[in-house]
C-alpha atoms as one frame of an Amber mdcrd trajectory, in Angstrom:
protein
  37.877  67.178  49.862  40.272  69.096  50.411  39.814  72.082  52.902  43.439
  73.347  54.352  40.779  74.441  57.598  39.925  71.696  59.024  36.695  72.677
  60.791  36.043  73.886  56.727  36.068  69.868  55.376  34.114  69.294  58.357
  31.658  72.007  57.042  31.394  71.232  53.821  31.044  67.808  54.146  28.109
  68.372  56.653  26.462  70.399  53.855  27.091  68.558  50.817  25.071  65.827
  53.022  22.458  68.016  53.811  22.057  69.138  49.864  22.311  65.376  48.340
  19.107  64.334  50.745  17.333  67.771  50.228  17.731  68.225  46.315  15.526
  71.032  44.648  14.812  71.797  48.453  15.762  76.295  49.844  19.002  75.740
  52.709  16.752  75.724  55.489  14.486  72.931  54.374  17.408  70.782  53.212
  19.274  71.900  56.448  16.132  70.535  58.283  16.760  72.623  61.932  17.804
  76.248  62.000  21.305  75.933  63.003  22.249  73.942  59.964  20.763  75.845
  57.719  22.774  78.261  59.832  25.570  76.877  59.280  25.250  76.256  55.639
  24.981  80.697  54.700  27.909  80.581  57.021  29.886  78.607  54.910  28.876
  79.772  50.966  29.758  82.786  52.889  32.695  82.572  54.263  35.797  84.401
  52.082  38.344  81.501  52.505  35.880  79.776  50.363  36.242  78.999  47.038
  35.069  76.862  44.014  38.484  75.965  43.480  38.558  74.757  47.291  35.392
  72.729  46.811  35.964  71.405  43.272  39.532  69.563  44.335  38.382  66.201
  45.899  36.031  66.174  43.289  38.148  66.558  40.662  41.343  64.135  42.008
  37.413  61.363  41.791  37.720  61.899  38.722  41.160  61.263  37.921  41.063
  58.562  39.370  37.473  57.371  37.629  39.330  58.522  34.609  42.429  56.131
  35.732  39.737  53.240  35.496  37.973  53.710  33.292  40.253  53.044  30.288
  39.956  54.061  26.868  38.689  56.732  25.257  37.364  59.253  26.704  34.979
  62.302  26.154  35.724  65.265  27.573  31.999  67.220  26.933  32.531  70.886
  27.102  29.756  74.101  27.370  28.691  77.036  28.569  25.596  77.413  30.918
  23.808  80.552  32.316  22.212  80.706  35.566  19.495  83.562  36.075  19.491
  85.981  38.968  16.951  88.763  38.538  19.050  90.704  41.003  21.213  93.956
  39.974  24.286  93.217  42.097  25.111  89.899  41.109  26.307  91.018  37.795
  25.028  90.891  34.441  25.356  88.754  31.598  23.609  90.376  28.372  20.934
  92.738  26.804  18.054  90.785  25.713  17.193  91.449  21.380  13.883  92.759
  22.128  14.144  95.739  24.328  11.231  96.848  24.292   9.921  93.223  25.964
  12.622  92.919  27.668  13.702  95.784  28.724  16.037  95.286  31.419  19.322
  93.548  31.131  19.458  89.778  31.847  21.820  89.483  35.428  23.386  86.204
  36.691  26.414  83.779  37.104  27.946  81.599  33.685  29.508  78.168  34.021
  31.504  76.926  31.583  32.199  73.350  32.389  34.052  70.336  31.150  32.403
  66.627  31.661  34.829  63.330  31.383  32.395  60.695  30.457  33.181  57.671
  28.898  31.732  56.360  25.321  29.149  54.462  26.234  28.269  57.944  28.072
  29.104  57.222  31.792  29.577  60.079  33.637  32.626  60.277  35.132  33.042
  63.966  36.685  33.483  66.685  36.039  37.655  67.734  34.732  37.360  71.716
  34.646  34.668  74.640  35.457  34.496  78.145  34.393  32.513  81.070  36.635
  31.963  84.453  35.922  30.081  87.169  35.635  30.289  90.495  33.619  30.059
  94.539  35.225  29.872  96.509  32.238  28.540  94.343  28.145  31.193  95.027
  25.617  28.967  95.942  22.938  30.628  92.714  20.964  28.324  93.367  17.591
  28.943  97.368  18.225  32.589  96.183  17.713  33.111  94.134  14.552  32.055
  97.564  13.139  35.255  98.942  13.896  37.691  96.401  15.110  38.480  93.172
  13.389  37.795  89.606  15.880  40.045  87.772  14.212  42.352  90.462  15.439
  42.282  90.276  19.646  44.625  88.507  21.468  42.110  84.939  22.425  43.510
  85.905  26.189  41.248  89.669  26.102  38.090  87.367  25.095  35.373  85.461
  27.480  36.363  82.926  24.895  39.695  82.155  26.730  36.692  80.175  28.972
  37.473  77.080  26.486  41.604  77.038  25.960  41.768  77.047  29.511  39.323
  74.336  30.815  40.861  71.958  27.631  44.705  72.731  29.014  43.541  72.475
  32.677  41.541  69.584  31.822  44.138  67.869  30.499  46.872  68.257  33.073
  44.793  67.425  35.490  43.519  63.801  33.716  46.779  63.187  32.183  47.064
  60.781  28.834  46.017  63.546  26.479  45.779  60.881  24.385  42.690  58.893
  25.524  40.661  62.506  25.482  38.759  63.859  22.741  37.685  66.767  23.662
  33.859  67.517  21.823  32.131  70.497  21.796  29.613  72.510  19.801  30.067
  75.512  17.574  31.234  78.048  20.004  34.048  75.899  20.095  35.120  75.884
  16.351  38.288  78.341  17.112  41.677  77.882  16.245  43.216  78.378  19.066
  41.008  75.643  20.299  42.562  73.235  18.239  46.131  75.151  18.460  45.847
  73.749  22.665  44.661  70.525  21.404  48.094  70.367  19.414  50.183  71.402
  21.681  49.462  69.050  24.908  48.817  65.585  22.456  45.029  65.399  23.099
  42.835  65.050  20.388  38.949  67.211  19.826  36.007  66.258  17.594  34.017
  69.790  17.282  31.093  70.720  15.170  32.252  73.531  12.244  30.052  76.954
  12.769  31.509  78.056   9.074  34.140  77.610   6.418  38.095  77.929   7.261
  40.744  78.906   5.118  42.061  75.160   3.573  44.955  73.561   1.277  47.331
  76.840  -0.467  44.726  79.742   1.523  42.897  79.880  -2.419  39.985  77.461
  -0.900  37.346  76.590   1.489  36.417  74.140   3.555  32.980  73.873   3.066
  34.143  75.198  -1.266  36.596  71.125  -0.844  34.057  69.450   0.500  31.333
  70.071  -2.745  34.378  68.079  -4.646  34.686  64.647  -2.481  32.359  61.400
  -2.895  29.941  60.432  -1.144  31.656  57.404   1.167  27.870  55.824   1.943
  24.318  56.158   3.707  23.997  56.012   7.268  20.644  55.203   8.975  19.308
  56.001  12.450  16.624  56.721  14.493  15.626  59.712  15.549  13.084  61.907
  17.905  10.662  64.543  16.009   9.871  67.014  18.824   6.656  65.171  20.061
   8.462  62.608  21.336   7.699  59.774  17.667  10.278  57.806  16.217  11.378
  58.974  12.956  14.190  57.334  10.366  17.045  59.536   9.614  18.895  58.276
   6.534  22.081  61.142   6.545  24.753  61.271   3.548  28.384  60.730   4.370
  31.098  62.368   3.019  34.892  62.940   4.796  38.236  64.361   3.421  41.721
  64.684   4.974  42.870  68.010   4.467  45.439  71.371   5.489  43.690  73.677
   7.706  45.021  77.438   8.247  44.447  80.219  10.814  42.438  82.981  10.131
  44.457  85.182   8.284  45.126  87.520  11.573  45.993  84.955  13.709  48.746
  83.374  10.689  51.425  84.981  11.862  51.326  82.918  15.523  49.778  80.144
  14.571  50.458  77.606  11.669  48.264  74.815   9.929  47.066  71.769  11.286
  46.037  68.906   9.299  42.735  67.873   9.799  39.548  65.862   9.092  36.160
  67.851   7.914  33.147  65.424   7.868  29.968  66.153   6.751  26.606  64.160
   7.342  23.819  65.301   6.003  20.185  63.812   6.250  17.905  63.179   2.613
  15.332  65.534   2.788  13.324  67.539   5.046  11.529  65.836   8.402   8.731
  66.677   9.640   8.379  67.497  12.940  11.825  68.129  13.733  15.293  70.572
  12.340  17.069  68.547   9.697  20.318  66.799  10.456  22.633  68.740   9.074
  26.483  67.843  11.148  29.903  69.519  10.129  32.604  68.198  12.506  36.228
  68.565  12.507  38.525  66.506  14.111  42.208  66.497  14.529  42.013  62.143
  14.297  41.939  60.716  11.043  39.140  58.532   9.506  39.661  56.368   7.071
  37.203  54.571   7.062  33.209  53.821   7.960  33.581  53.238  11.051  36.089
  55.446  12.109  34.013  58.063  10.608  30.304  56.487  12.585  32.654  56.291
  15.638  32.970  60.548  15.079  29.759  60.655  14.953  28.720  58.913  17.687
  31.268  60.831  20.020  29.778  64.109  18.579  25.388  63.435  20.056  26.894
  62.560  22.991  27.662  65.666  23.052  23.751  66.461  24.839  25.215  64.699
  28.068  26.654  67.854  28.901  23.744  69.468  28.366  21.527  67.166  31.031
  24.270  67.678  33.486  22.898  71.291  33.719  19.502  70.378  33.591  20.285
  69.030  36.571  21.455  71.610  38.570  18.678  73.096  37.557  15.654  71.681
  37.715  16.805  69.214  40.267  19.137  71.381  42.351  16.996  74.201  41.405
  19.918  75.687  41.585  18.081  79.460  40.289  15.336  79.604  42.784  18.792
  80.544  45.491  17.568  84.006  47.741  21.130  84.102  48.525  22.552  88.353
  47.743  26.047  87.952  46.229  27.961  86.168  43.447  29.975  84.475  46.005
  27.818  83.226  47.773  26.055  81.573  44.970  29.083  80.464  43.522  29.895
  78.991  45.872  26.035  77.110  46.369  26.787  76.266  42.556  29.808  75.045
  42.906  28.519  72.423  45.571  25.215  71.667  44.068  27.996  70.629  40.730
  28.646  67.360  42.711  25.346  66.456  43.370  24.404  66.629  39.994  27.251
  64.481  38.945  25.980  62.276  41.701  22.334  61.827  40.242  23.690  61.561
  36.923  25.914  58.936  37.525  23.370  57.196  39.366  20.730  57.638  35.855
  23.347  56.026  33.914  25.350  53.212  35.824  22.610  51.068  35.416  22.762
  51.751  31.632  25.680  51.801  30.932  27.235  49.137  33.351  24.138  46.753
  34.056  26.157  44.244  35.624  27.495  46.342  38.117  27.250  44.759  41.711
  24.287  46.622  43.893  27.883  47.817  46.353  29.751  49.654  42.946  26.436
  52.944  44.158  25.650  51.503  47.571  26.798  51.275  51.020  26.235  48.368
  53.735  24.178  49.465  56.570  25.805  48.137  59.824  24.093  45.936  62.038
  21.776  48.592  64.763  21.030  46.910  68.351  17.661  45.823  67.861  17.269
  44.643  64.392  15.567  41.639  63.554  18.063  38.735  63.998  18.800  38.175
  59.492  18.200  41.837  58.371  20.969  44.354  57.542
């Protein structure tokens, strides 16, 4: 915990312990009595408290765990939304069918970056961004008049991908050990360049073909000429949880990828590896696997190709983290009335959600770990039976 005011630090410690013990409970129930509940409300409403103060200690602990973990660490990035049907909170987006849902969705958006080991053990958050909207920008209407690629990244909400990557690199250190993983929303050329500039790595799912080689062709066109490297069999689950076998055809190639035409004055070409993994046939009960990945790392063998696919498959871990926040901590049920107070609550629950996730995964990734890794020994009290701790 890092607070300029020592009393605020003590207050945060008390609130954190109460919410950790009363996970999924409302603030009054978690605090157990009126005095503690009022203290918690005052803490979240304090104008001197921000999400940066709340998470500073957690970020420092994440770096310590990162340093101790050794080897490659994956940094998973994703955005989630918390719905709060109160107009003073702010806007998220409009529903596609205004006749069924005429009112816009109100709430808070969070873009988080979660560091995990290759075994899937969450080491902690490395960066978080919260925001909401006062007005809708009308992005679809804007596209009819302006080429979105001509708008500087700093004027777009998507700058959060770049900022979290840069902040994570500065916070954790050792950028060469980090591999940043993102879904199709992260397919942003500025993200690739930012990773290159700070010396870190990425595996990102491609959203669309990009200009390649001399600029007269695109990545998908080039990949059509690449011969099939090998087949990879894996077990997946359908919508009902039944296990099925999928056979993936894998192709990969190193090539020169160019920035969009409107950005080529500011961003040069990058040498990237394009990996295509497509499932044979049409499976029943689930979508066909069709991954197109971009990475700055070389792929020289079957093992290295499988490694990159396994890294991307771990991206789902951050979805689980967000699910714990919503279903486990039930942050969307809070009745706090303003966005700053809700942000402070969500930031506090992020620490609780990480701890729940870590406890779930530690036994799976480190089955031989000593109990003291997760549990502290209770001190002997007067009146305890002999031999009992």
